[in-house]
C-alpha positions in Angstrom: 0.0 0.0 0.0 1.5 3.4 -1.0 2.1 6.0 1.7 0.7 9.5 1.6 3.8 10.6 -0.4 3.8 7.8 -2.9 1.9 6.5 -5.9 1.9 3.0 -7.2 3.1 2.4 -10.7 0.8 1.1 -13.4 1.9 -0.8 -16.4 1.4 1.4 -19.5 -0.8 0.2 -22.2 1.2 -1.0 -25.3 2.8 2.0 -27.0 1.6 4.5 -24.5 4.9 5.3 -22.8 7.3 7.4 -24.9 10.9 6.6 -24.0 12.4 9.2 -26.2 15.5 10.8 -24.5 15.8 7.8 -22.2 12.6 8.6 -20.3 11.5 6.0 -17.8 8.2 4.2 -17.9 6.3 3.3 -14.7 6.7 -0.2 -13.5 3.6 -2.1 -12.3 3.5 -2.3 -8.5 6.6 -0.1 -7.9 6.1 2.8 -5.5 7.2 6.2 -6.5 7.8 9.1 -4.1 5.9 12.3 -4.8 6.9 15.8 -3.7 5.0 19.1 -3.2 8.0 21.3 -2.6 11.5 21.8 -4.0 14.7 23.1 -2.4 14.9 26.9 -1.9 16.0 28.8 -5.0 19.2 30.8 -4.9 22.1 31.5 -7.3 23.7 28.3 -6.0 20.7 26.0 -5.9 21.7 22.5 -7.2 19.4 20.8 -9.7 19.4 17.8 -12.0 19.2 18.8 -15.7 17.3 16.3 -17.8 16.5 16.1 -21.5 12.9 16.5 -22.6 11.1 17.0 -25.9 8.4 19.7 -25.8 7.3 19.0 -29.4 4.0 17.3 -30.2 4.6 13.5 -30.0 7.7 14.0 -27.8 8.4 12.5 -24.4 7.1 15.5 -22.7 3.5 14.3 -23.1 0.8 17.0 -23.7 1.1 20.7 -24.4 3.0 22.9 -22.0 1.3 23.9 -18.8 2.0 27.7 -19.2 0.5 28.3 -22.6 -1.1 25.0 -23.7 1.3 24.9 -26.7 4.0 22.6 -28.0 7.5 24.1 -28.4 10.3 23.3 -30.8 13.2 21.3 -29.6 15.3 24.1 -31.1 13.9 26.6 -28.6 15.7 26.8 -25.2 12.7 26.0 -22.9 12.4 24.1 -19.6 9.9 22.4 -17.3 10.5 22.8 -13.5 9.6 20.4 -10.7 6.3 21.2 -9.1 7.8 23.2 -6.1 9.9 25.4 -8.4 7.1 25.8 -10.9 5.1 27.2 -8.0 1.6 27.2 -9.3 2.7 28.8 -12.6 4.4 31.7 -11.0 7.5 31.1 -13.1 5.6 30.7 -16.4 7.3 32.6 -19.3 10.1 33.8 -17.1 13.8 33.2 -18.0 15.9 31.1 -15.7 19.7 31.1 -15.7 21.2 27.6 -15.7 24.8 27.4 -14.6 27.0 24.4 -15.3 30.1 23.2 -17.1 31.6 26.7 -16.5 28.9 28.2 -18.6 25.5 29.9 -18.2 22.4 29.3 -20.4 19.1 31.2 -20.3 15.9 29.2 -20.8 12.2 30.1 -20.8 10.0 28.3 -18.3 7.0 26.8 -20.2 6.0 23.7 -18.3 5.8 21.8 -15.0 7.6 18.5 -14.4 4.9 17.1 -12.2 6.3 15.9 -8.9 2.9 15.1 -7.4 1.4 12.8 -10.0 2.5 10.3 -12.6 2.1 6.8 -14.0 -1.0 7.7 -16.0 -2.0 8.8 -19.4 -1.8 12.5 -18.6 1.8 12.0 -17.6 2.8 9.7 -20.5 3.0 6.8 -18.1 6.2 8.2 -16.6 7.0 8.4 -12.9 6.6 11.7 -11.0 9.6 14.0 -11.3 11.9 14.4 -8.3 11.8 17.7 -6.6 15.0 19.1 -8.1 14.5 18.7 -11.8 15.0 21.2 -14.6 13.7 19.3 -17.7 15.4 21.0 -20.6 14.9 21.0 -24.4 17.6 19.9 -26.8 18.4 23.5 -27.5 19.5 24.1 -23.9 21.8 21.1 -24.1 23.2 22.3 -27.5 24.0 25.7 -26.1 26.4 23.8 -23.9 27.8 21.9 -26.9 26.8 18.6 -25.3 26.4 15.6 -27.4 23.0 14.0 -27.7 
């Protein structure tokens, strides 16, 4: 039985979990931790940068939460964990991502849901951890990282 801060994974229907960019699919019976808050934001807040497609048919699932639109993988956009997304208060704001001795600016367009997952609305993927910045390929390319 899951605790208050967990959800139980459900097996995705065939072809319903998009594993583009090495996305995980929920596992039947596995318990996944959920989060309602994220670490405090400062110029030194540590986060995990992950790769996500914001295009229609990409592993990001449905349209972006901020504008109900899809976004090109060539545009530097991000989704933030639920706590950092903060009820859309960061929608359409630029964030500065520091790493590898460089800085990149990206536009917040979506939430990486830390409270729900393992269902059709979330592409049968587990909830995000509370410290995720889910970035488009454009953000990664600005760092000259290989795909």
